[in-house]
VEXMIKE-860590 format. One line per field, with one value per residue: z, y, x of N, C-alpha, C, CB in turn; residue in one letter; residue number from 1. Coordinates in steps of 0.2 Angstrom, whole numbers, plus 5000, padded with zeros to 4 digits. Glycine has a CB too. Layout:
% VEXMIKE-860590
n.z (Z | ...)
n.y (Y | ...)
n.x (X | ...)
ca.z (Z | ...)
ca.y (Y | ...)
ca.x (X | ...)
c.z (Z | ...)
c.y (Y | ...)
c.x (X | ...)
cb.z (Z | ...)
cb.y (Y | ...)
cb.x (X | ...)
aa (a | ...)
i (NUM | ...)
This chain:
% VEXMIKE-860590
n.z (5001 | 5006 | 5001 | 5004 | 4999 | 5001 | 4993 | 4985 | 4975 | 4958 | 4958 | 4971 | 4970 | 4971 | 4962 | 4960 | 4955 | 4949 | 4949 | 4949 | 4951 | 4958 | 4947 | 4951 | 4960 | 4952 | 4947 | 4958 | 4965 | 4965 | 4961 | 4965 | 4956 | 4960 | 4974 | 4980 | 4986 | 4989 | 4982 | 4985 | 4971 | 4971 | 4982 | 4994 | 4993 | 5002 | 5000 | 4987 | 4988 | 5000 | 5002 | 4994 | 4983 | 4979 | 4970 | 4973 | 4966 | 4970 | 4962 | 4961 | 4954 | 4949 | 4944 | 4953 | 4962 | 4972 | 4978 | 4986 | 4994 | 4995 | 5004)
n.y (5049 | 5046 | 5046 | 5044 | 5048 | 5046 | 5051 | 5065 | 5079 | 5076 | 5062 | 5060 | 5064 | 5060 | 5054 | 5050 | 5038 | 5029 | 5012 | 5002 | 5001 | 5000 | 5001 | 5010 | 5018 | 5026 | 5035 | 5042 | 5047 | 5056 | 5056 | 5066 | 5068 | 5074 | 5077 | 5066 | 5067 | 5062 | 5065 | 5068 | 5067 | 5068 | 5066 | 5053 | 5038 | 5027 | 5018 | 5013 | 5008 | 5002 | 5003 | 5008 | 5005 | 5008 | 5006 | 5012 | 5019 | 5024 | 5033 | 5036 | 5048 | 5040 | 5029 | 5019 | 5010 | 5008 | 5000 | 5003 | 4998 | 5007 | 5008)
n.x (4992 | 5009 | 5026 | 5043 | 5060 | 5077 | 5087 | 5094 | 5089 | 5084 | 5082 | 5077 | 5064 | 5047 | 5034 | 5017 | 5005 | 4990 | 4989 | 4980 | 4962 | 4945 | 4931 | 4921 | 4929 | 4937 | 4928 | 4925 | 4936 | 4951 | 4968 | 4982 | 4996 | 5008 | 5008 | 5002 | 4990 | 4973 | 4958 | 4940 | 4929 | 4915 | 4901 | 4901 | 4891 | 4885 | 4875 | 4878 | 4890 | 4901 | 4914 | 4930 | 4943 | 4960 | 4975 | 4990 | 5005 | 5021 | 5035 | 5052 | 5064 | 5074 | 5069 | 5065 | 5052 | 5037 | 5022 | 5006 | 4991 | 4975 | 4961)
ca.z (5003 | 5006 | 5001 | 5005 | 4996 | 5004 | 4988 | 4984 | 4968 | 4954 | 4961 | 4977 | 4969 | 4970 | 4958 | 4961 | 4950 | 4950 | 4946 | 4949 | 4956 | 4956 | 4942 | 4955 | 4963 | 4947 | 4946 | 4964 | 4968 | 4961 | 4964 | 4963 | 4955 | 4963 | 4981 | 4983 | 4989 | 4986 | 4983 | 4982 | 4966 | 4972 | 4988 | 4995 | 4994 | 5005 | 4997 | 4981 | 4989 | 5007 | 5001 | 4987 | 4983 | 4974 | 4971 | 4971 | 4965 | 4971 | 4958 | 4961 | 4948 | 4947 | 4942 | 4958 | 4964 | 4977 | 4978 | 4992 | 4993 | 4999 | 5004)
ca.y (5045 | 5049 | 5041 | 5048 | 5045 | 5049 | 5054 | 5072 | 5081 | 5073 | 5055 | 5060 | 5067 | 5055 | 5055 | 5046 | 5036 | 5024 | 5006 | 4998 | 5003 | 4998 | 5006 | 5016 | 5022 | 5030 | 5040 | 5045 | 5049 | 5058 | 5056 | 5071 | 5064 | 5078 | 5077 | 5060 | 5069 | 5059 | 5070 | 5066 | 5071 | 5068 | 5064 | 5046 | 5035 | 5020 | 5013 | 5011 | 5005 | 5003 | 5004 | 5009 | 5002 | 5010 | 5004 | 5018 | 5018 | 5030 | 5031 | 5041 | 5050 | 5035 | 5023 | 5014 | 5011 | 5004 | 5001 | 5002 | 4998 | 5011 | 5006)
ca.x (4998 | 5016 | 5032 | 5049 | 5066 | 5083 | 5091 | 5093 | 5088 | 5079 | 5081 | 5073 | 5057 | 5042 | 5028 | 5012 | 5000 | 4986 | 4990 | 4974 | 4957 | 4939 | 4928 | 4918 | 4934 | 4939 | 4923 | 4924 | 4942 | 4956 | 4975 | 4987 | 5003 | 5014 | 5007 | 4999 | 4983 | 4967 | 4952 | 4934 | 4926 | 4908 | 4899 | 4901 | 4885 | 4886 | 4870 | 4881 | 4896 | 4903 | 4922 | 4933 | 4950 | 4965 | 4982 | 4994 | 5012 | 5026 | 5041 | 5056 | 5067 | 5079 | 5065 | 5063 | 5045 | 5033 | 5015 | 5002 | 4983 | 4972 | 4954)
c.z (5002 | 5006 | 5001 | 5002 | 4999 | 4999 | 4987 | 4976 | 4965 | 4956 | 4967 | 4976 | 4968 | 4967 | 4959 | 4955 | 4952 | 4946 | 4945 | 4954 | 4953 | 4951 | 4946 | 4958 | 4958 | 4946 | 4952 | 4967 | 4963 | 4964 | 4961 | 4962 | 4958 | 4971 | 4984 | 4986 | 4985 | 4988 | 4981 | 4977 | 4967 | 4979 | 4988 | 4996 | 4996 | 5003 | 4991 | 4982 | 4996 | 5007 | 4994 | 4988 | 4977 | 4976 | 4969 | 4971 | 4966 | 4967 | 4959 | 4954 | 4945 | 4944 | 4947 | 4961 | 4970 | 4977 | 4985 | 4990 | 4998 | 4999 | 5008)
c.y (5049 | 5044 | 5046 | 5044 | 5049 | 5052 | 5061 | 5073 | 5077 | 5066 | 5055 | 5062 | 5061 | 5057 | 5049 | 5044 | 5030 | 5018 | 5002 | 5001 | 5000 | 5003 | 5012 | 5021 | 5028 | 5036 | 5045 | 5049 | 5051 | 5059 | 5062 | 5068 | 5068 | 5077 | 5071 | 5061 | 5065 | 5063 | 5067 | 5070 | 5072 | 5065 | 5056 | 5044 | 5028 | 5015 | 5010 | 5007 | 5007 | 5004 | 5005 | 5008 | 5005 | 5007 | 5009 | 5017 | 5025 | 5028 | 5037 | 5042 | 5045 | 5029 | 5018 | 5015 | 5006 | 5005 | 5000 | 5002 | 5003 | 5009 | 5012)
c.x (5004 | 5021 | 5038 | 5055 | 5072 | 5087 | 5089 | 5092 | 5083 | 5077 | 5077 | 5066 | 5052 | 5036 | 5023 | 5007 | 4996 | 4988 | 4984 | 4968 | 4950 | 4936 | 4925 | 4923 | 4936 | 4935 | 4923 | 4930 | 4947 | 4963 | 4979 | 4994 | 5009 | 5014 | 5005 | 4992 | 4978 | 4961 | 4946 | 4931 | 4918 | 4907 | 4899 | 4893 | 4886 | 4881 | 4873 | 4887 | 4899 | 4911 | 4924 | 4940 | 4954 | 4971 | 4986 | 5002 | 5016 | 5032 | 5045 | 5060 | 5072 | 5075 | 5063 | 5056 | 5043 | 5026 | 5012 | 4994 | 4980 | 4964 | 4950)
cb.z (4997 | 5013 | 4994 | 5012 | 4988 | 5009 | 4981 | 4986 | 4964 | 4947 | 4962 | 4982 | 4963 | 4977 | 4950 | 4967 | 4943 | 4949 | 4949 | 4951 | 4956 | 4962 | 4938 | 4961 | 4966 | 4940 | 4945 | 4970 | 4973 | 4958 | 4964 | 4968 | 4947 | 4961 | 4983 | 4988 | 4990 | 4988 | 4979 | 4988 | 4959 | 4967 | 4991 | 5000 | 4987 | 5013 | 4996 | 4976 | 4984 | 5012 | 5005 | 4985 | 4983 | 4975 | 4968 | 4977 | 4958 | 4978 | 4951 | 4966 | 4949 | 4953 | 4936 | 4965 | 4958 | 4984 | 4973 | 4997 | 4994 | 4996 | 5008)
cb.y (5039 | 5053 | 5037 | 5049 | 5045 | 5044 | 5050 | 5076 | 5081 | 5072 | 5052 | 5064 | 5072 | 5052 | 5056 | 5048 | 5034 | 5026 | 5002 | 4991 | 5011 | 4996 | 5002 | 5013 | 5018 | 5027 | 5037 | 5040 | 5043 | 5065 | 5049 | 5077 | 5064 | 5085 | 5083 | 5057 | 5076 | 5051 | 5076 | 5066 | 5067 | 5065 | 5067 | 5043 | 5036 | 5021 | 5016 | 5017 | 5006 | 4998 | 4998 | 5017 | 4995 | 5018 | 4997 | 5024 | 5015 | 5032 | 5030 | 5039 | 5056 | 5033 | 5020 | 5014 | 5011 | 5004 | 4997 | 5007 | 4991 | 5019 | 4999)
cb.x (4998 | 5016 | 5032 | 5051 | 5066 | 5086 | 5090 | 5100 | 5094 | 5081 | 5088 | 5076 | 5057 | 5040 | 5029 | 5007 | 5004 | 4978 | 4996 | 4975 | 4956 | 4934 | 4923 | 4914 | 4939 | 4940 | 4916 | 4921 | 4945 | 4955 | 4978 | 4987 | 5004 | 5014 | 5003 | 5004 | 4982 | 4966 | 4953 | 4929 | 4927 | 4904 | 4893 | 4905 | 4880 | 4886 | 4864 | 4882 | 4902 | 4901 | 4925 | 4932 | 4950 | 4965 | 4984 | 4993 | 5014 | 5027 | 5039 | 5062 | 5070 | 5083 | 5069 | 5068 | 5040 | 5036 | 5012 | 5003 | 4981 | 4973 | 4953)
aa (v | t | a | t | d | a | d | e | g | f | n | g | q | v | k | y | s | l | k | k | s | t | g | k | a | l | k | m | l | q | l | d | s | e | t | g | v | i | t | l | l | q | s | l | d | f | e | e | g | d | s | y | e | l | e | v | q | g | r | d | g | g | g | l | f | d | t | t | k | v | t)
i (1 | 2 | 3 | 4 | 5 | 6 | 7 | 8 | 9 | 10 | 11 | 12 | 13 | 14 | 15 | 16 | 17 | 18 | 19 | 20 | 21 | 22 | 23 | 24 | 25 | 26 | 27 | 28 | 29 | 30 | 31 | 32 | 33 | 34 | 35 | 36 | 37 | 38 | 39 | 40 | 41 | 42 | 43 | 44 | 45 | 46 | 47 | 48 | 49 | 50 | 51 | 52 | 53 | 54 | 55 | 56 | 57 | 58 | 59 | 60 | 61 | 62 | 63 | 64 | 65 | 66 | 67 | 68 | 69 | 70 | 71)
């Protein structure tokens, strides 16, 4: 995921965090708080689940934030 902030310096730096996710998603996926890159921790098994859902929050240095759902 990618978020941008027009501010310069510390207030323009965006950090990412998980706000909500399904239990299976926590075991299968990892979110890098600096880059927003979501990485698979293990192979997907569509017999166990056909989708995984995460709610990712981007927060800037000034405390402003927004969230998005990733399926």
